[in-house]
VEXMARMI-21105 format. One record per atom (N, C-alpha, C, O): x, y, z. Coordinates in steps of 0.02 Angstrom, whole numbers, plus 50000, padded with zeros to 5 digits. Layout:
# residues N
XYZ;...
# end
This chain:
# residues 446
543134718846947;542874724046990;542714730246950;542224733746964;543154731646898;543054737746860;542404737346821;542034742246818;542264731346790;541644730546751;541024731046794;540524734146774;541064728046853;540474728346897;540334735446920;539754737446925;540874739246933;540774746046956;540484750446902;540074754846914;540694749146841;540434753046784;539694751746774;539304756246759;539494745246783;538784743446775;538354746946828;537804749346813;538614747146888;538244750446941;538144757846926;537624760646941;538664761046896;538614768146881;538134769446825;537814774746824;538064764846777;537624765846719;536914763446731;536464764946692;536794759546785;536134756546798;535564761746801;535034760446772;535654767246835;535094772146837;534884774646768;534294775546755;535374775746724;535184778146657;534824772846618;534364774346580;535034766446626;534704761046591;533974760246613;533534759246572;533864760646680;533174760046705;532734765746681;532144764746666;533014771546676;532634777346652;532414776546580;531864778646562;532844773346539;532674772446468;532124767346458;531694768146414;532124761946500;531624756646489;530974758046527;530474754946511;530974762546575;530354763946614;529854767746572;530054771746529;529194766646583;528684770346544;528674777646566;528884779346622;528434781946523;528374788946539;527844790046593;527334786546595;527954794846637;527474796446689;526854799646661;526324799646694;526894802446603;526324805746572;526274803246500;526624805546456;525814798346489;525754795646421;525584801146371;525234805946387;525834800246312;525714805446260;524984805746239;524754810846215;524614800046250;523914799846228;523434802046283;522824801946273;523704804146342;523254805846397;522784811546380;522194811246395;523034816746349;522634822546332;522074820846285;521524823546289;522214816246238;521684814146191;521124810546228;520534811546213;521314806146276;520794802446313;520364807346353;519754806546355;520664812146385;520284816946426;519794820846382;519224821846403;520014822946322;519554826646278;518964822346256;518414824946249;519064815846246;518534811546222;518034809646278;517444808346263;518264809446340;517824807146394;517544812746436;517154811546482;517744818846422;517514824446464;516764825246465;516484827246515;516424823746410;515694824546406;515304818546431;514694818846433;515644813146451;515304807046475;515154807646550;515574810146588;514544805146572;514354805146643;514774800046681;514954794746655;514934801746742;515304797146785;514844791446808;514234792146809;515144786046825;514774780346851;514464782146918;514804784746962;513804780746929;513474782446992;513844779347052;514084773747049;513874783347106;514224781147165;513924774747194;514284770447219;513244774347190;512934768647223;513084761947190;512944756747219;513364762147128;513524755847095;514174752847119;514354747347099;514544756447161;515154753747190;514984750347256;514824753847304;515004743947261;514814740447322;515194742947384;514924742947439;515814745047373;516204747347429;515934753647462;516134755347518;515484757147427;515194763247456;514644761747506;514524765847550;514314755947502;513764754547547;513764747547576;513314745747615;514274743347557;514374736947588;515094736547614;515544739047581;515204733547673;515884733047699;516324728647654;516144722947641;516884731347629;517344727847585;518044728547613;518264734047630;518404723047618;519094723247644;519544726647593;519564724447536;519934731847612;520404735047565;520934730147540;521124730447482;521164725647584;521674720747564;521394716047511;521724714647461;520774713747523;520454709147475;520364712547407;520504709647355;520124718747408;520014722347346;520654723647308;520674723047246;521174725247344;521804726747311;522114720547281;522424720847227;522024714747314;522344708647291;521984705547232;522304702947186;521324705747234;520944701947184;520534706447137;520254704047088;520504713047152;520114717447110;519384717247128;519134712047149;519034722847120;518324723247136;517924719447084;518054720147024;517434715547106;517024711847057;516554716547021;516434722047045;516294714646965;515814718846930;515174719646970;515014715547013;514814725146956;514204726646993;513704720946986;513564718646930;513424718547044;512924713247043;512224716247041;511954717647094;511944717246984;511284720446979;510744716347014;510264719247038;510814709947015;510334705847050;510354707347126;509844707847159;510984708047151;511054709747222;510754716547237;510434717547288;510874721347192;510594728047201;509834727747204;509534731047246;509534723847161;508804723247161;508544720247225;508024722347251;508894715147250;508674711847313;508704716847370;508254717147411;509254720647372;509324725547426;508774730847422;508504732847473;508624733047361;508094738047352;507424735347376;507034739047407;507274729047361;506654726047383;506624725547459;506104726647490;507204723847489;507224723447562;507094730247594;506734730747643;507394735447565;507284742147591;506554744247584;506274747347629;506244742447527;505544744047517;505104740447567;504634743347595;505244733947580;504854730147628;504924733147698;504444733347736;505534735347714;505654738447779;505234744747787;504944745947840;505214748847734;504834755147737;504084753647744;503744757047782;503834748647708;503124746847713;502974744347784;502444745847811;503424740447812;503324738047880;503274743647930;502854743547975;503714748647923;503684754447968;503014758047961;502724760148011;502784758747899;502144762147888;501564758347920;501114761347949;501584751647915;501044747647945;501054748148021;500524748548053;501654748148050;501704748748123;501444755548146;501074755948194;501644760848109;501404767548127;500644768048121;500324771348162;500364764848069;499644765148060;499274761348113;498704763048130;499594755948139;499254751948190;499254755248258;498834753648301;499724759948270;499754763348334;499174768148340;498974771448292;498904768648402;498324772848413;498534780148418;498994781848456;498204784448381;498324791548385;497934794348445;497374792248458;498244799048480;497934801848539;497674808848525;497944812348482;497144810848560;496884817548550;497354822648581;497784820948621;497264829048561;497644834448592;497474834648667;496944832448687;497934837348708;497814837248781;497204841248802;496924839848855;497004846148763;496384849748778;496114852648712;496464852548661;495514855248715;495184857748654;494734852348624;494594847348656;494514853648564;494064848948530;494394842248516;495004842048504;494004836948518;494254830248504;493684826148474;493124828548467;493844820048455;493324815548429;492934812348485;493174811748542;492324810348470;491884807148520;492034799748525;491964795948476;492234797648585;492314790548597;491704787648630;491144789848617;491794782648671;491244779348705;491054783248768;491434787448792;490474781648794;490244784548858;490294779048911;490034773548901;490624780648966;490684775849021;490194777749077;490114783649093;489874772749105;489404774049160;489344767649202;489564762249181;489044768449260;488944762849305;488214760849308;487764765149311;488094754449307;487414751849314;487444745249351;487814740649332;487064744749406;487044738649446;487734736649470;487874730649477;488164741449484;488814739949511;489334737849461;489884735749480;489184738249397;489664736649344;489794742849302;489364747249296;490394743249271;490564748749226;490404746549155;490614741249132;490014750749121;489814749449052;490114754649006;490244760349026;490234752648944;490424757248891;489874757048838;489674751648815;489624762948819;489074763448771;489284767448710;489644772448715;489064765148652;489134769148591;488624774748594;488024773248597;488834781148593;488344786548602;487874787348543;487364790748549;488024784248486;487584784748428;487064779148427;486474780448421;487304772948434;486844767248430;486554765348498;486024762148501;486894767248551;486664765348618;486884758348638;486744756248694;487214754748593;487444748048611;487964748548667;488424752648664;487884744348718;488314744848777;488534737848798;488194732848785;489104737648831;489334731348859;489684732648925;490004737848934;489624727848972;489964728349035;490694726549027;490854721349000;491144730949051;491854729749043;492204728749110;492744725849113;491894731049164;492164729749232;491584726749272;491134730349293;491614720249281;491064716749314;491354712349370;491954712449383;490934708549403;491164704149455;490794705149520;490244707949521;491094702949575;490764703249640;490814710049672;490414711749715;491304714049652;491394720649682;490894725649653;490644724749597;490744730749692;490334736349669;490804741549639;491224744349675;490724742949575;491154747749540;490724753649517;490174752749491;490964759749528;490564765549511;490994771649496;491594771649508;490664776849468;490954783349451;491574782949406;492114784949427;491504780449345;492094780349300;492274787349276;491834791449264;492924788549269;493184794949244;493744793349194;494204789549210;493704796249134;494224795149083;494804800049093;494714805549118;495404797849073;495964802349068;495874806849007;495484805248962;496224812549005;496134817348950;496334814448883;496064816348831;496814809748882;497014806748818;496584800748799;496694797648747;496084799048841;495614793748824;495884786748830;495534782048812;496494785848857;496784779148859;496654775448924;496734769348926;496454779048977;496364775949042;495704778049073;495394782949053;495514774149122;494904775549159;495034774049233;495364769149249;494784778349277;494854777249348;494144776749377;493694780349356;494064772449427;493404771549457;493494769349529;494034767149549;492954769749567;492974767549637;492704760449640;492214758649607;493024756449682;492824749449690;492714748049764;493174748249804;492084746549780;491924744849849;492184737849866;492304733749821;492264736549930;492514730049951;492034724449936;491434725549926;492294718449933;491874712649917;491334711549969;490824708449955;491444714150031;490944713350083;490334717650071;489814716650101;490384722550025;489814726850008;489464723649949;489714724049893;488884720649958;488554717149903;488264722149853;488084727749871;488214719949792;487864723949742;487124724249760;486824719149775;486854730149758;486154730949779;485834736549740;486174741149716;485184736249734;484814741649701;484664747349748;484374752349726;484834746649811;484694751949860;485324755949871;485814753449898;485314762349850;485894766749858;485774771349916;485524776849907;485944769249978;485844773450035;486504776750056;487034775050031;486444781650102;487034785450121;487574781250154;488164782150141;487364776550197;487854772250229;488244768150178;488854767150184;487894765950126;488224762150074;488724766550037;489294764450024;488524772650020;488964777049983;489574779050023;490114780049995;489494779650089;490044781750132;490534776150148;491054777450177;490374770150129;490824764550145;491474765450106;491464767550049;492054763650137;492694764650104;492754760750039;492474755250033;493114763449992;493244760149929;493954761449907;494274766049931;494194757449861;494854758449831;494774761649762;494264760849730;495284765249741;495294767949673;495674763149628;496204760649645;495394761949569;495684757249521;495754760749454;495294764149431;496334759849422;496454762449354;496494756549307;496814751449322;496164757149249;496184751949198;496264755249130;496214761249123;496394751049081;496394753649012;495694755848994;495214754249029;495634759548940;494984762348922;494474756948905;493874758348905;494694750848891;494224745348878;494074741248940;493734736148936;494324743548998;494184740049061;494674734649079;494614731749133;495164733249037;495654728149052;496254731049090;496334737149093;496664726649118;497274728749150;497164732749214;497484737849224;496714730449257;496554734149319;497164734549365;497524729649376;497274740549392;497804741749441;497504745649500;497224751049490;497564742949560;497334746449620;497854751749637;498434750149649;497644758149639;498134763549652;498104766149723;498544769949743;497594764149762;497574765749833;497514759249871;496964756649880;498074756349893;498054749649924;497574749249983;497254744149993;497534754550023;497084754650079;496424757850059;496414762650021;495854755250084;495204758450069;495204765650092;495484767250145;494884769950053;494874777150068;494174779050091;493704778750050;494074780850153;493404782850176;493234789950152;493674794150143;492594791050142;492364797850126;492464799950055;492504805950041;492504795250007;492564797149937;491904799449908;491894803449861;491344797049936;490694798649908;490314803449953;490334802850015;489964808249923;489524812649960;488804810649947;488424809049993;488604810749884;487954808049864;487994806249791;488444808349755;487514802349769;487584798749706;487624803249645;487864801149593;487394809549651;487394813849592;487974818749591;488044822649544;488414818549642;488984822949642;489504820549591;489554814549579;489894825149562;490444822949519;490924818549558;490964819049620;491274814349524;491734809749557;492264813649596;492514818749571;492444811449656;492944814949697;493664813049678;494084812249723;493804812449615;494484811049592;494524813149519;494024813449483;495144814549497;495244817149429;495954815449407;496424815549448;496034813849343;496694812549314;497084819049305;496784824349294;497744818749310;498174824249290;498174824749214;498004819849180;498344830649185;498344831349112;498774826249075;498614824349019;499324823949106;499744818949073;499544811749089;499884807149068;498994810849125;498714804249140;499144800049187;499014794049194;499654802949217;500104799049260;499894799049333;500124794849372;499454803649353;499244804149422;498494804749428;498154806549379;498244803249486;497534804149502;497494807749569;497724805149620;497204813749569;497084817349631;496404815249658;495924814749620;496364814149724;495714812449755;495664815849823;496174817349855;495044816949844;494934820449907;494364817149945;493944813749916;494364818250011;493884815150056;493424820450086;493594826350088;492844818250109;492384822850142;492714825850204;493184823150233;492444831650224;492704835050283;492664830550345;493104830750388;492124826650349;492044822150406;492574816750409;492674813650462;492904815650353;493454810750351;494124814150344;494614811150320;494154820450364;494794823950364;494864829150309;495294833450314;494454828750256;494494833550201;495184833950170;495404839350151;495524828250163;496204828150139;496234827450063;495814824150033;496744830450033;496884829749962;497514825549953;498034827049982;497464820349913;498024815749902;498114814749827;497664815949788;498714812549809;498874811149739;499154804149734;499644802449768;498844799949692;499064793049682;499364792449613;499124795449565;499894788549607;500194787149543;499734782249505;499494777349533;499614783749441;499134779749402;499384772749389;498994768349370;500034771449399;500284764649390;500294760649455;500524754949456;500024763649509;499984760249572;500624760449613;500684756649661;501094764749595;501744764649628;501774768749692;502294768849726;501234772249711;501264775949774;500724781149780;500414783149731;500614783449842;500134788649859;500464793649905;500824791649951;500354800049894;500604805049940;500044809949956;499614811549914;500044812350017;499534817050040;499834824050044;500384824950069;499454828950019;499674835850023;499474838850090;498914837850114;499934842450120;499814845450185;499524852450173;499894857150159;498854853050180;498514859350166;498194862150229;498024858350274;498124868750233;497854871850293;497094872250295;496814875950335;496754868350252;496024868550250;495754861850229;496114857550204;495104860850239;494754854850216;494564855750143;494284860850124;494704850750102;494574851050030;493884848150015;493714842750039;493504851749975;492854849149954;492834847549880;492384844049857;493324850049841;493364848549769;494044850649744;494364855049774;494274847549690;494924849349662;494944847549588;494564843249565;495384850849552;495484849349481;496184851749462;496424856749489;496504848149416;497154850349391;497054856349345;496554856849310;497544860849345;497524866449298;497934864649236;498544863749241;497614864249178;497984862849116;498434868849099;498334874249128;498914868249054;499024862049017;499514857149050;499494851249034;499934859549096;500454855149123;500264851849189;500594847049210;499734854149223;499534851149285;499994852549343;499974849049393;500414857749337;500874859449392;500494862249452;500744862249508;499874864549440;499454867149493;498794863449496;498554860749446;498494863249556;497814860949564;497394866849588;497624870849628;496794867449562;496324872449587;495864868949636;495524864149620;495864871449698;495544867949753;495024872349786;495144878349797;494454869449802;493944872749843;494024870149914;494024864049925;494094874649962;494204872350030;493984877450082;493884883250066;493914875050145;493714879350199;494114877750262;494394872250269;494144882550308;494504881650371;494004881750428;493654886650439;493974876250464;493564875750525;492834877850513;492544881550552;492544875350458;491844876650445;491694883450416;491114885050405;492194887650404;492084894250373;491884893350300;491944887750274;491654898650267;491474898050196;492064895750154;492644896750171;491904892550098;492424890250051;492774896050019;492484901450008;493404894950003;493784899249958;494044895049901;493984888949902;494344898249852;494634894649795;495384896249795;495594902049801;495784890949788;496504891649795;496864887949739;496634882749715;497434890749718;497894887149673;498414883749717;498734887049758;498504877249707;498964873349748;499524870649705;499404867549653;500144871749725;500704868649691;500654861049700;500624858649757;500634857449645;500504850249648;501074846449681;500974840749703;501664849349686;502234845949717;502314847849790;502424843549833;502264854249805;502404856549872;501774857549915;501814857449976;501194858549883;500584859849920;500504867049942;500044868649979;500954871449920;500914878549940;500314881749905;500264881549844;499864884949944;499254887749914;499324895249898;499704898849930;498954897349847;498874904449829;498124905849822;497784902049788;497884911049852;497154912449850;496944915149782;497254919749755;496414912249755;496094914649693;495464918649711;495394924349690;495014915549749;494414918949773;494394917949849;494344912349874;494444923449885;494474923049958;493804921249987;493284923049959;493784917750043;493144916250077;492794922750097;493114927450119;492134922750088;491734928650106;491164926350151;490784921850132;491084929350210;490534927350255;489854927750220;489704932750187;489454922550226;488794922450197;488764920250124;488224919650097;489334919150093;489354917150023;489634910050018;490194908750041;489254905649988;489504898849976;489824898449907;489624902049862;490304894049900;490644892949835;490614885549819;490764881249861;490414884049758;490324877049737;490424876649662;490494881749628;490424870549636;490464869249564;491034872949531;490934876249480;491624872649559;492214875849529;492464871649471;492594865649478;492514874749412;492714871149352;493254875249315;493164881149301;493824871949301;494374875249265;494254874549190;494044869249166;494384879949152;494284879649079;494774874749048;495294873349078;494624872048989;495054866948959;495784869148949;496234864948953;495904875548935;496584877848925;496914880448989;497494882448987;496544880549044;496824882649108;496864890149118;497154892349168;496574894149073;496634901349080;496094904549124;496184910049149;495534900949134;494974903749172;494664898149215;494814892249207;494244900349260;493834895449296;493134898249305;493034904349307;492664893749312;491974895649326;491794892749394;492034887349413;491364896249431;491134893649495;490454896649510;490224901249477;490124893849561;489474896249582;489544899349651;489784896249698;489314905649657;489274909049722;488544908949742;488104910849703;488404906849804;487704906049825;487554910049887;487964910749932;486934912649888;486664916049947;486134911849982;485814914150028;486054905749959;485524901549985;484894902249943;484904905849892;484354899049963;483734899349924;483384906049939;483074906849991;483454910749893;483134917249901;482714918549839;482874916149784;482184922249848;481774924149791;482084930349759;482314934849793;482084930449693;482394936049658;483084934249633;483374929249656;483364938149587;484024936749559;484564936649612;484534940449661;485054932349602;485634932249646;485674926449694;486164925849730;485164922049695;485204916449741;485824912249728;486214910949773;485914910049666;486514906649644;486744910149580;486344911049534;487374912049577;487634915349518;488264911849493;488694909849532;488304911149427;488904908249396;489394913949382;489234918849350;490004913149407;490544918049397;491074914949352;491164908849350;491434919249317;492024917249278;492604921549300;492554927649303;493174918249314;493774921649337;494334920849286;494494915249266;494624926449264;495224926249222;495814925049270;495954929349312;496144919349264;496664917449312;497314921449304;497714921549350;497414924649247;498004928849238;497894935749267;498314938349304;497304938749251;497154945449276;496804945349343;496724950549375;496594939249366;496214938549428;495594943149427;495444946649475;495254942949370;494654947049360;494044942549366;493984937749328;493584944049412;493014939849429;492374943349405;492224948949427;491994940049360;491394943049332;490814938149337;490884932449315;490224940249364;489634935849362;489314936149293;489304941349260;489054930349271;488724930149206;488024932949211;487684931949262;487794936549159;487124939549162;486564934349160;486654928849134;485994936149189;485404931849188;484844935449151;484804941649153;484404931749117;483844934949082;483314937249132;483314935049189;482874941749111;482334944049156;481924938249182;481754933649145;481774938349247;481364933149278;481744927349307;481474923649347;482384926449288;482784920849314;482974922249386;483144927849404;482944917049427;483104917649498;483834915949511;484174919349549;484064910549481;484774908849489;485024904549432;484634901949392;485694903949429;486034899749380;486544895449417;486824897649468;486654889349391;487044884549431;487394879649384;487274879549323;487824875449414;488124869549383;488464870849316;488274867749266;488964875449312;489284876849248;489714871149223;490014867449263;489754870449157;490174865449125;490474868549061;490104871149019;491134868349055;491484871548999;491414867448934;491464861348935;491304871048878;491384867848813;492124866548803;492544869848833;492284861748761;492984859948750;493384865448715;493994865748722;493044869648676;493394875148644;493464881248690;493764886248671;493174880848750;493254886048800;492854892348788;492974897348823;492384892448741;492014898548725;491324898848758;491034904248763;491064893148783;490384892948809;490354889048874;490794885148890;489824890248910;489674886448971;488964883848966;488504887448947;488874877548983;488194874748992;488024875549066;488434873949109;487424877949081;487214879149150;486494877049160;486124875949111;486304876349223;485594875649239;485334882549259;485714886649287;484704883949245;484404890549258;483704889449287;483334885249263;483534893349337;482894892549371;482504899049372;482794904449379;481834898549365;481404904349364;480934904649424;480524909149431;481004899749469;480594899849529;481034898149589;481594895749581;480774899449648;481174899149708;481414892049725;481984891249747;481004887049714;481154880249735;481214875449677;480984869749682;481514877549623;481674873249567;481074870649528;481134865849490;480494873749536;479914871149500;479954872549425;479644869049385;480334877549405;480374879449335;481104879849313;481404885149311;481384873949297;482084873449278;482164873149203;481754870349167;482704876149179;482894875649109;483644874549105;484004875649153;483864872349047;484584871749034;484764877348985;484364879148942;485374880048991;485574885448947;486304884648927;486714881948964;486454887048867;487144887448842;487304894748832;486984898148792;487804897348870;487934904548872;488644905948851;489084901748860;488774912048824;489464913948809;489874914648873;489634917548921;490474911948873;490884912148933;491154919048948;491384920349003;491134923548898;491384930348909;490844934948936;490964940948945;490244932348949;489714936348979;489364941048932;489044945848955;489404939948867;489104944548819;488374943048804;488074946548763;488074938148836;487374936648823;487104931448871;487484928448909;486454930448867;486134925548911;486034918748878;485784914148910;486234918148816;486284911648784;485634908748757;485134912248749;485664902248743;485114898448714;484834893648767;485224890148799;484184893648776;483874889348827;483534883348796;483324883348738;483494878148837;483084872348819;482364873648841;482214878948869;481944868748828;481274868948857;481314868648933;481804866048960;480814871148967;480814871049040;480544864349066;480254860449028;480634863249131;480374857249165;480674850749139;480354845549142;481294850949115;481614844849091;481934840949148;481964834849146;482154844449199;482504841249254;482184843349320;481804848149323;482344839449372;482014840649435;482384845149483;482084847249533;483024846649471;483404850549520;483974854249488;484194852649433;484214859249524;484774863349500;485424859449498;485894861549463;485474853949535;486104850149537;486164845149480;486584840649483;485764845949429;485854841949369;486554843149342;486794848849341;486884837849320;487564838449294;487554838549218;487154835149186;488014842449190;488054843349118;488764841849095;489254843949126;488824838049040;489474836349013;489464836948937;489044834048903;489934840748910;489984841648837;490294835548805;490744832448833;490054833948745;490394828848705;491074831748684;491134837848679;491574827548672;492234830148654;492234834648593;492674839048587;491764833748546;491754838048487;491284843948495;491184847748447;490994844848554;490564850548570;489904850748532;489584856048531;489694845348502;489074845448465;488474843248508;487904844248488;488614840448567;488074837848609;488264838948682;488854839048700;487754839848724;487864840248796;487484834548829;486874833748820;487834830648867;487524825148904;487234827848969;487594831149008;486604826548981;486244829149039;486104823349087;485774818449069;486374823949149;486254818849201;485814821949254;486064825449298;485164820949251;484714824249299;484824821749370;485014815949381;484704826149418;484674823949487;483944822449504;483514826749497;483824816449526;483144814449546;483194811049614;483724808949635;482634810649648;482634807249713;482724799749705;483004796449749;482494797049650;482564789949637;483254788749605;483374791149550;483694785149639;484374784049613;484414778149566;484954776449542;483844774949551;483864769049509;483714770849436;483174773349421;484194769649393;484064770349322;483894777349299;483344778449273;484344782049308;484224788749284;484154788749208;484504785149173;483694792849183;483624793449111;484024799649089;483834805349103;484564798349055;484984803749032;484684807048970;484294803948933;484874813348959;484644817148901;485234819448861;485794819948886;485114820848796;485614823748751;485354830448728;484814830848699;485744835848741;485534842648726;485934845348667;486544844748666;485594848348618;485914851648562;486094858748584;485644862748598;486744860548588;486934867248613;486754872948567;486754878748587;486594871448504;486424876748457;485714879248466;485594885248460;485244874748479;484544876748481;484184874648545;483594876248554;484534871148590;484224869148653;483774863148649;483454861348699;483724859948590;483294854048583;483594848148621;484204847448624;483174843848649;483404838048686;483104831648659;482544831648633;483484826348666;483254819648649;483434815048708;483854816748749;483114809248709;483254804448763;483874800348744;483914797648689;484344799848790;484934795748778;484734788448777;484274786448812;485074784348737;484884777248730;485144772848786;485224766848775;485284775548845;485504771448901;485304774848966;485134780748967;485314771049020;485174773749087;485734771549133;486094766849118;485794774949189;486314773149237;486154775949306;485634779249314;486584774749353;486464777049421;486874783249439;486624787749473;487484783649416;487934788949437;488194792749376;488084790549319;488534798449386;488784802349330;489194798349281;489514793449299;489194800549219;489524797049165;490174800649146;490324806049172;490544797749100;491154800749073;491164799348998;490994793948976;491364804548960;491384803948887;492114803748865;492504808348880;492304798548830;492994797448809;493194802148753;492824803048705;493794805148759;494084809148706;494524804648662;494934800748688;494444805148596;494864801448549;495104806248496;494854811848490;495604804148458;495864808248403;495314809348351;494954804648334;495244815448326;494714816648275;494854813048210;494454813548163;
# end
């Protein structure tokens, strides 16, 4: 017992003598020699970027760096990055919601079919065809969708465009910009969508392309409704007047600018909350003054409209006005000496100019087209006279503002010959296509 107890008492000293020192004598020399050497890159440790079991590593030790594996992983990462770039490149870029954009195709109706035409070559193809009568195509602001009216199958395609035919109920259809993927957005036929063949389409896309506002003639109730562009529903706004025209106010489309009248009184112009239908007066109705051709500027800051006194000789018969919607300041645009009236304003995409029709005689015998400053600082640049037959000729700017598409109003509704107007000098050329009803020019990314 005595020997065993003595061993137990001396054991700690024995272990201390045989144990290695906690601080090797050569440690300082090693530190001095390696201080100037770069550390091993972090990425060469597999445990930093690949899942490694701590138990496995502790038991068997970390294997040496597999440079072949590193190379394979690098190639996989590179292939992944290239794939992302290809996917991004394949996706279609969209134009800005307003302002200048690139020129896409021109959509128009001919013989009851919707055609798309290249505005440079004139090459066209029918994209919405069949037994139905399809007319009045309108593009969304982002150029990805198109809405048009489709008459019932019982209405045969015909070369005779009479009022009874135009007044027949039709459904609104939204499709992709190439005419595919048709979706009926008004399940029930809507009476009173058409007034006459040269009027602008009685429907318009919201700025975000998710809705389509449409309105009916006063004889059919003069109602303003909003349909979801995906066909999921239609709601009618409860307004205290009959609507004759409407447009969304950019950039967000929270408001609609509406032309309307109460019980046959003169039209006024109103801002309508697109959700609640609550109206605010922009231009109050005035006895003896008609209001027409209301157009909101591309950025939503102003609007142009036509105030009319009827067919009168001398200046003032029809005048184009511009309203600053923030200041509510209303100014008529000046006319050159000898002009009787100005009509049919259309905004340039940059918001600085208006294309208008201008007349020098009482009954439209001497018509010209003009491009004028929207701020009223001049009478602008005119085209040659006698190009069109009436003041209700429609004008549409190309998305890049280099050309104005002219859709003349003529008594013959068959095969209108469209014109292309240069806004810089007023020169015109013949468009390489014809159609029956107003056209639409697609906006694309520049």
